[in-house]
C-alpha positions as CSV (number, residue, x, y, z in Angstrom):
1,M,11.7,9.1,17.6
2,K,8.4,9.8,18.5
3,M,6.6,9.0,14.7
4,L,8.5,6.1,13.9
5,M,7.7,4.5,17.6
6,N,3.8,5.4,16.5
7,R,4.5,4.1,13.3
8,R,5.9,1.2,14.1
9,Q,4.0,0.1,16.2
10,V,0.9,0.2,13.6
11,L,3.0,-1.2,10.9
12,S,3.7,-4.0,13.1
13,G,0.0,-5.0,13.7
14,A,-1.0,-5.2,10.1
15,A,0.6,-8.1,9.3
16,A,1.6,-10.1,12.8
17,G,0.2,-13.3,11.6
18,A,2.7,-13.0,8.0
19,A,6.1,-12.4,10.5
20,S,8.2,-15.6,9.5
21,T,11.7,-16.7,10.6
22,V,12.1,-18.9,8.2
23,L,11.3,-18.3,4.9
24,P,8.5,-20.6,3.1
25,A,9.0,-23.0,0.4
26,A,9.5,-20.8,-2.9
27,G,6.6,-20.1,-4.8
28,A,4.3,-20.4,-1.5
29,W,2.5,-17.5,-2.3
30,A,1.6,-17.9,-5.7
31,N,-2.0,-18.8,-6.7
32,G,-2.1,-21.0,-9.5
33,T,-2.4,-18.4,-12.0
34,Y,-0.2,-16.1,-10.9
35,P,2.6,-14.8,-11.0
36,D,4.1,-17.2,-13.9
37,R,6.9,-14.8,-15.2
38,A,9.4,-12.1,-14.4
39,I,8.3,-9.4,-11.9
40,K,9.2,-5.9,-12.9
41,L,10.0,-3.9,-9.2
42,V,10.6,0.2,-10.4
43,V,13.0,1.8,-7.8
44,P,12.4,6.1,-9.1
45,W,15.8,6.9,-7.8
46,A,20.0,6.0,-8.6
47,T,21.1,2.7,-7.2
48,G,22.8,2.8,-3.8
49,G,20.4,5.0,-2.1
50,S,18.2,3.8,0.6
51,T,15.0,2.9,-1.7
52,D,17.2,0.9,-3.5
53,V,18.5,-0.9,-0.8
54,L,15.3,-1.9,0.6
55,A,14.0,-2.5,-2.7
56,R,16.7,-5.3,-3.5
57,A,15.6,-6.9,0.4
58,V,13.1,-6.8,0.2
59,G,12.5,-7.9,-4.0
60,Q,15.0,-10.9,-2.6
61,N,12.2,-12.3,-0.6
62,L,9.5,-12.0,-3.0
63,N,11.5,-14.0,-5.6
64,D,11.6,-16.6,-3.0
65,L,8.1,-16.4,-1.9
66,L,6.5,-16.0,-5.5
67,G,8.6,-18.2,-7.2
68,K,9.9,-15.9,-10.1
69,P,12.0,-13.3,-10.3
70,V,12.0,-9.7,-9.0
71,V,13.9,-7.4,-11.4
72,I,14.8,-4.2,-9.9
73,D,14.8,-1.5,-12.8
74,N,16.3,1.7,-11.3
75,R,14.4,4.7,-13.1
76,P,15.8,7.9,-11.8
77,G,15.0,11.2,-13.0
78,A,12.1,14.2,-12.4
79,S,12.1,13.8,-8.5
80,G,11.5,10.2,-8.1
81,R,8.3,10.9,-10.6
82,L,10.0,9.6,-14.3
83,G,9.8,5.9,-12.7
84,I,6.3,6.3,-11.2
85,D,5.2,7.8,-14.6
86,A,6.6,4.6,-16.3
87,M,4.8,2.2,-14.1
88,V,1.4,4.0,-14.1
89,K,1.1,3.5,-17.8
90,S,2.4,-0.1,-17.5
91,P,-0.5,-3.1,-17.7
92,A,-2.7,-3.4,-14.4
93,D,-1.5,-7.3,-14.1
94,G,0.7,-7.2,-11.2
95,Y,3.7,-8.3,-13.1
96,T,5.0,-4.4,-12.9
97,T,5.2,-2.6,-9.1
98,A,7.0,0.3,-7.8
99,V,8.1,1.4,-4.4
100,I,6.8,5.3,-3.4
101,E,7.9,7.2,-0.8
102,L,7.5,10.7,1.1
103,A,8.8,12.1,-2.2
104,H,5.3,10.8,-3.9
105,A,3.1,12.0,-1.2
106,I,5.0,15.7,-1.2
107,A,4.8,16.2,-4.7
108,P,1.2,17.1,-5.4
109,S,1.6,20.3,-3.6
110,I,5.0,20.8,-5.4
111,F,4.3,19.9,-9.5
112,Q,0.9,21.6,-10.9
113,R,1.3,20.0,-13.9
114,M,1.7,16.4,-13.0
115,S,1.3,13.2,-15.4
116,Y,-0.4,10.8,-13.2
117,D,-2.0,10.9,-9.9
118,I,-0.8,8.9,-7.0
119,M,-3.9,8.9,-5.6
120,N,-6.4,7.5,-8.4
121,D,-3.9,5.6,-11.0
122,T,-2.0,3.5,-8.3
123,A,-3.1,0.9,-6.2
124,A,-1.0,0.0,-2.7
125,V,-0.1,-3.0,-1.8
126,S,1.4,-2.1,1.6
127,M,4.0,-0.4,3.8
128,L,7.7,-1.4,3.8
129,G,8.7,0.6,6.2
130,D,10.6,3.9,7.5
131,S,13.5,5.4,8.8
132,P,14.9,8.6,10.3
133,L,16.7,11.5,8.4
134,I,20.1,12.6,9.3
135,L,22.5,15.5,8.3
136,F,25.8,14.4,6.5
137,V,28.8,16.6,6.4
138,D,32.4,16.1,4.3
139,A,34.8,14.3,6.6
140,Q,37.8,16.0,5.6
141,K,35.8,19.3,7.3
142,Y,34.1,18.4,10.1
143,K,34.2,15.1,12.9
144,P,31.6,13.7,14.9
145,G,29.4,15.8,17.0
146,Q,30.7,19.3,15.5
147,Y,27.1,20.3,14.8
148,Q,27.3,24.1,16.5
149,R,31.0,23.8,14.9
150,F,28.3,23.2,10.9
151,L,26.0,25.6,11.9
152,D,28.2,28.9,13.4
153,D,30.2,28.5,9.9
154,A,27.1,28.2,7.6
155,K,25.7,31.7,9.4
156,K,29.2,33.3,8.6
157,S,29.9,31.6,5.1
158,T,30.5,33.8,1.7
159,P,28.8,31.8,-0.7
160,T,25.8,30.9,1.1
161,F,26.5,26.9,2.3
162,A,25.2,24.3,-0.6
163,I,23.4,21.8,0.8
164,A,22.4,18.4,-2.2
165,T,19.0,17.5,-2.3
166,S,17.3,14.4,-4.4
167,G,15.6,17.5,-6.1
168,N,12.8,19.7,-6.1
169,G,10.0,18.4,-3.9
170,S,12.0,15.6,-2.3
171,I,12.1,14.9,1.2
172,S,15.5,15.8,1.5
173,H,14.3,19.3,-0.1
174,L,12.2,19.9,2.2
175,A,13.9,18.7,5.4
176,A,16.5,21.1,4.4
177,G,14.3,23.5,3.9
178,L,12.9,23.3,7.6
179,F,16.0,22.8,8.2
180,A,16.8,26.3,7.6
181,K,14.2,27.6,9.0
182,E,14.5,26.4,12.4
183,T,18.4,27.3,12.7
184,G,17.5,30.7,10.9
185,V,20.7,29.7,8.7
186,E,20.2,30.3,4.6
187,F,21.3,27.7,2.3
188,Q,21.3,26.9,-1.1
189,M,19.2,24.4,-2.6
190,I,21.6,22.4,-4.8
191,P,19.0,19.3,-6.8
192,Y,20.7,15.7,-7.9
193,K,18.8,12.8,-8.6
194,G,19.4,10.7,-5.6
195,S,21.6,10.3,-2.3
196,A,24.1,8.5,-4.2
197,P,25.2,11.2,-6.6
198,A,24.5,13.6,-3.8
199,L,26.7,12.3,-0.8
200,T,29.5,11.8,-3.3
201,D,29.7,15.8,-3.7
202,V,29.8,16.1,0.0
203,A,32.5,13.8,0.2
204,G,34.7,15.1,-2.5
205,G,34.0,18.7,-0.7
206,L,31.7,20.1,-3.1
207,L,28.3,20.7,-1.0
208,A,28.3,21.4,2.7
209,G,26.2,18.6,3.0
210,H,23.0,16.3,2.5
211,I,20.0,15.4,5.1
212,C,19.1,11.8,3.7
213,T,18.5,7.8,5.3
214,L,21.3,5.9,6.9
215,A,20.9,3.5,4.7
216,S,21.8,5.8,1.9
217,A,24.9,7.3,3.0
218,S,26.7,3.7,4.8
219,S,29.5,2.8,2.3
220,L,30.6,6.4,2.4
221,L,30.2,6.8,6.2
222,A,31.8,3.2,6.8
223,G,35.0,4.6,4.0
224,G,35.5,7.8,6.6
225,K,34.5,10.5,3.7
226,I,31.4,11.5,5.8
227,V,30.2,12.0,8.9
228,P,26.7,12.4,10.6
229,L,25.4,15.1,12.5
230,M,22.0,15.3,13.4
231,V,19.3,12.7,13.8
232,T,15.6,13.8,13.1
233,G,13.0,13.0,15.8
234,N,13.2,12.9,19.3
235,K,15.5,9.6,19.8
236,R,18.9,8.7,19.2
237,V,19.4,5.6,16.4
238,P,21.6,2.9,18.3
239,Q,23.3,2.7,15.2
240,L,25.1,6.1,16.3
241,P,24.5,5.9,19.9
242,N,26.9,9.9,19.6
243,V,24.8,11.5,17.2
244,P,21.9,13.9,18.8
245,C,18.8,13.9,17.7
246,A,16.7,17.2,17.0
247,T,14.7,17.6,19.6
248,E,18.3,17.4,21.7
249,L,19.5,20.4,19.5
250,K,16.1,22.6,20.1
251,L,14.8,21.5,16.2
252,T,10.8,21.0,17.4
253,R,9.6,20.6,13.4
254,M,12.8,18.2,12.4
255,D,10.0,15.0,14.5
256,F,9.8,13.5,10.8
257,G,11.6,10.7,9.0
258,Q,11.5,8.7,5.6
259,W,9.0,5.9,4.4
260,W,8.5,4.0,1.9
261,A,5.8,1.9,0.3
262,L,4.8,-0.6,-2.7
263,V,2.5,0.4,-4.7
264,T,0.6,-1.4,-8.4
265,P,-0.7,0.4,-11.6
266,A,-4.7,0.6,-10.6
267,R,-7.1,-1.4,-11.1
268,I,-5.3,-4.2,-11.0
269,P,-7.4,-7.6,-9.8
270,K,-7.9,-7.8,-6.7
271,P,-6.6,-12.0,-6.7
272,V,-3.3,-10.8,-7.5
273,L,-3.4,-7.5,-5.3
274,E,-3.9,-10.0,-2.3
275,T,-1.2,-12.6,-3.8
276,L,1.4,-9.7,-3.6
277,Y,0.4,-8.1,-0.4
278,K,0.6,-11.5,1.5
279,A,3.9,-12.0,-0.2
280,T,4.9,-8.8,0.7
281,A,4.0,-8.3,4.0
282,A,5.6,-11.9,4.7
283,S,9.2,-10.3,3.0
284,V,9.1,-7.4,5.4
285,N,8.2,-9.0,8.5
286,D,10.8,-12.1,7.4
287,K,13.9,-12.6,9.7
288,R,16.8,-12.5,7.4
289,V,15.4,-9.4,5.5
290,K,15.2,-7.4,8.9
291,D,19.2,-8.6,9.6
292,R,19.9,-7.9,6.0
293,I,19.6,-4.2,6.7
294,S,19.6,-4.3,10.2
295,N,22.2,-2.1,10.7
296,L,21.0,0.3,8.4
297,A,17.6,1.9,10.9
298,I,14.9,1.0,8.5
299,N,12.3,-0.3,10.3
300,L,10.5,-2.7,8.8
301,G,7.0,-3.2,8.8
302,S,3.8,-3.9,6.2
303,R,0.0,-2.9,6.4
304,S,-3.1,-3.7,4.5
305,P,-3.7,-1.9,0.7
306,D,-6.7,0.2,2.2
307,E,-4.3,1.0,5.5
308,T,-1.5,2.2,3.3
309,L,-3.7,4.5,1.1
310,A,-4.9,6.0,4.2
311,F,-1.7,6.7,5.5
312,V,-0.2,7.7,1.6
313,R,-3.4,10.4,1.9
314,A,-2.6,11.5,5.5
315,E,1.1,12.3,4.8
316,A,0.2,14.1,1.4
317,T,-2.0,16.7,3.3
318,K,0.2,16.9,6.2
319,W,3.1,18.1,3.9
320,S,1.1,20.3,1.6
321,R,0.9,22.5,5.3
322,V,4.6,22.1,5.1
323,V,5.1,23.0,1.6
324,A,2.9,26.4,1.9
325,D,4.8,27.3,5.3
326,L,8.1,27.1,3.5
327,G,6.9,29.3,0.5
328,I,7.6,26.9,-1.8
329,K,5.5,27.8,-5.4
330,P,4.3,24.9,-7.2
331,E,6.0,24.5,-10.5
């Protein structure tokens, strides 16, 4: 995938010096006064999704590196905005952090009344990584490789095939919109609070499909409940070698993927931010974390706070154009 390959090269460069194959001693990144108590890591989606999986893998290493517990706080709702709203209202002392993703860069183009400004009310700590997206469908109805059959069924279906999304403005929503535009097939978009509950209903035959990361779908995929039909981008992923990529299927606008970053409330003291960044960079570049999620098609890598902020700004601009092109009206 072109986008992922380019991003992976950049991600790996910024914190190459922080990479390690062996964890430092507990508390190695503590700066003497911070941290002196547990750190909350807000995940603005339901448990079991890719953001939750990544947060728990990185959080465990941060626990070891900082010498204090990192507590995962799942706060799903409002297309990922509920948890971030709670985070930005917390003290800017480094004890409340959150994982944001592409949906949070898209949200300003979707929602007219935001309770926070993602660019000004948060302080970027570091990028965490990225991943391609995959179209998953019910394993009782389709087998791997039956992409064209799925499209043919969708074109002639009455009622219209229903595609699950992780809420209005989520990447799964925009990905489904672009997929519909590329294929000329109309889909009904059904919002959920995250990929985990959405995929459960796909596996149960209640919905036609859902576009999300491999990490979000790993348990149901392993259990044979769902099957993958298409991977976004211009390259197949090693974990699903028989699943065609978007470029092979002539889906030229599907060259994108999910990404994640760690943020805190704005105005965090610079020494605390620096400590968090160094620990996060060491964590996402650590071999133990990479090995833990190696089968989930998540490409780990860090960037400095300034580089992360610039990246999020660029993504917000890029996807605002997609929102306009899809004709999605701000709420």
